[in-house]
N, C-alpha and C positions, 0 to 999 in steps of 0.2 A: 790451393784454389778452392773457392767456395763451391760447395755441393749444391746443385740445383735439382728441383723436382720438375722435370720437363712435362709432367702430365697434369699440373695443378689447375690448368685453365680449361679442362675438357668439359663438354656439355653432355648431359645424359641423352642417349638416343631415344627415339620415339618408341612407345610401348606397343607390343603386339597383343591383341585381345586373345585371351585363352578361351578354350571351349572344348567340350567333349563331343564325340559322335553320338549316334543313336544308342540309347540305353547307357550313356556315360562312357562308352568305349573311346579310346584314343583314336583320333583320325589324323591323316596326314595334314601337315600345314601347307598352305598355299605357297608355291614357289614364287614369291614376290620379292625381287631384289631390293626394291625401295623400302620394304618394311624394316630392313636392317641398316638403313642409311643413318648416319649420325652427323649433326651439324659440325662437330669437331672430331677429327680422327686422332688427336694427339694421344700418345700412350699414357696409361695410368698405372701406377704401382702402389700396391698395398702391402706393406712390409710383412714378410713371412707368410703371406697368403696367396697373392696372385699378381699377375701382370696382364694388362689388356692393351692390345694394339689393334688398329683398324687400317691396314694398308690400303692405299689407293694409288693405282698406277695407270698411266695413259699409254704405255708401250710395254712390250714383252720384257720380262726380266728373268734371267737365269742365275741361280746361285748354286755353286757346287759345294758339296760336303757341308751342308747346313746341319748343325747339331741342335736338336731339341733337348736342351738341358733339363727342362721340366716336363712333367706330364702336360700335354697341350691339347686343347680343343679348338678345332678350326671350323668356321662356317664360310663357304664361298658365296658371297652375295651377288657377285657379277664376274663374268669371265670364267677362266678355267685354271685349275691348279693341277700340275702333274708332279707326283712324288715318285722318285725312282732310286732304288739302291742296288739295282741289277738283279734283284731276287723277287721283289713283290711290288711291281709298279702299280700305281693307282692314279686315276684321273677323275676329277670332280668338277662339274660345271653347272651346278644348280644348288640353291639354298634350301633344298628339301631334305638334306641329311647333314649330319655332323661328322667330322673326321676326328678320330681319337688317335693321338700319337703318344707312344710310350716314352718316358724319360730316357735320355741317352741315345735315342735313335738318330741316325745320320743318313742323309739322302741328298740327292741333287733335286732342286726345285725349279720348276718352270711356271711362271705366272703369265698368263696370256689374257689381255683385255678382250671383252666381248659384250654381248647384249646390246640393248638400245643405246646405252650411254658410251659404249666402246671403252670401257674401263675394266680394270681388275680391282675388285674390292672384296675384302674379307674381314672376318672377326678372328683375332688370334688371342686366345685366353690360355695363359700359362698358369699351372697350379702347383703349389709348393709340395715338397715331399712330406712336410708336416701334416698337410691336409689328408694325404693318402693314408698316413699313419692313424689320423683321427678317425677316418672312415673304417679302417680295419678294427679299431677298438670299439666303435659304435655298432658296427654290423660286420662281424668277422665272416670271411669267405667260408661257405659251408663245406667246401672241398678244395683241393689244390686246383687252381685254375688251369684250364687247357691252354697249351701254347697258342698264342695269337700272332698274327703278323704284327710288326711294329706299328702299323697304322691300319685302321679299318673304319668303315662307314656305319653310322647308326641312323635309321630313319628318324626324321624330325617331326614327330606328331605334335598336336596342339598343346598337350600337357608339357612335353619336354621343351617346346618353344617358349611357353609361358614361364617355365622355371628358369630357362636361360636368360630370358629378357629381364626377369626380376633380379638376377645376379648382375647383369650388365648395368642396369640402372643403379643398383646398390653400390657398385664399385665407383661409379661416377658421382655419388652423392656424399658430400662431406659430412652430412648429418648422420649417416649410418656408421656406427662404431665398428671397429675391427671385429669385435666379438659377434655382433649381429651379422656382419658380412661372412664370418667364418661359418655360422650356422646355415646361411643361405647357400654358400658354396658346398657345404656338406649335403644339403638337400639336393643340389644338382648331381653330386656324385652318387647319392642314394638312388636318384631317378635313373641314372645310367646303370647302376648295379641291378636294379629291378628288371632292366632290359638285358641282363646278362653280360654287361660290359664293365670291366674294372681295368684300371691302368696297372701295368707292371710297376714294381717298386724297386728303386735303387737304394744303395746304402747312403743315406743322407748324412751319415756321421763321418764319412771319409774326409780326410783333410782337404782334398781337392774340391769336394762338394761344398764344404764349409767355406772355403776361400772363394769359390765361384759365387756363392750366395752373398757373401760379404761385399765383393766388388760390384755385383749386379745391383745391390741396393744403393750404391753411390759411385757410379762409374766415373763421375767428374772429379772425384777426390784424387789427390796426389798420393797414390798408393806406392809404397815400397815394401820390400820384404820385412823391414823393421816395423812399419806402421801396421801392416796386415798381421804380422806375428803377434804384436801387442794386443790387437783387437781379438785375436783368437787364443790369447793367454798362453803364448809360447814365444821363444826367442826366434829371431830370423833364421839362425842356423838350424834349429829344430824344425821350423816350417819347411825349409828347403830339403832337409833330410827326409821328412815324412812324405813330401810331394814326390821326391825321387823314388821312394819305395813304392809309390803308386804309379810310376811311369809318367809323372807330370812335372812341370816346371813353372815357377812363379811367373816369369815373364810371358810364357806362352799362354797361360790361363788369363793373365791380365789383358793381353792383346785380343784374345778370342772373345772374352766377355764384352770388351769395349766395342769391338767391330760388330758383333751381333746387335748391340744396342744402337750403334751408328746406322746399321741397315734398317732397323725399325724406325728410327727417327727420319731417315731419308724418305721412307715409304709412307709415313703417316703424318708428317708435318710440312708446313711451308717454310720452315726455318732456312736461313742461309747456311752455306757450308761452314762458315766461320763459327756460327752459333752452335751447329751440331758438333763441330770439332771440340769446342769448349765444353759442351755437355758430356763429351766422352773422355775428358781429361787431357786434351791436347791444346797447348797454347799456340802451336804452330799449325796453321792450315795446311801448309805444304807437307809437313810430316804426317798429319792425319790423312791427307789424300794419298800419300805414298803407302801407308799402312792399308787403307781401304782397297786400293787397287791391287796390292799384293794378295790380299785375302779373297777378294771377290772377282778380280779380273776385269774391273771396270772402274771408271771414275765415279765418285758419288754424284757429280752433277749430271751424269747421263742416266741415272736410274729412273728418275721421274718421267 
């Protein structure tokens, strides 16, 4: 099956003006949901760097056991997001802060529409493990980081808002090379580090992590253990053996990555279900719907 880039037609969001407070100090950004509205919410993917989605929902949507495979930055532009793992519940309902989620975190999510437009809208920016490694090389942590909750809020001052907006515009701009985008993403991570916030790091070199990244870059591809093993420079038998040693299985990882991609497409595009199924590697709409319902407990057609 031909691999498609479902984010190729996205349009850059409007820019937020940056500014400092009195004497150049950072000041809080105005909580204006419209400032983060984009004409197109279709997801964008920049290989080995980041993934950007802008979910928009008109009705509440609950997702159980959602796994944030990558370091993730969230901004809630309208409505409310509840994150709960039974230990550290968090509720966010304004665009005056960012939510940082460590890679590998798992939680139940509840997205509730609100505000004047009665919608749930957010910015979802996933950052690769390679970027976190680049940050550590460029600006090593001065000491061992204190344990953090897997998700936490950071106030969004005007400097941080302008830095984030610059990154979002760059992701959507074909003229911006991957190397230039990498530097802008590092600038965002440095801005967070200056505010005492760094993401936890996972072992990006594990076989499961490498396979997950491979599939996520082309979820529409007809992946088998043989084709994935070849791409990772190992035999299918070796791939399965190494995954088993990490308590993982090829088929489970394939379904999980595709279903997370499907949920993002359902929430961020106006595509028909058949189109989304194809973009996630399913020729059969019925089979795709069955997988989606088994994973999320609802039909894809009811999410929007």
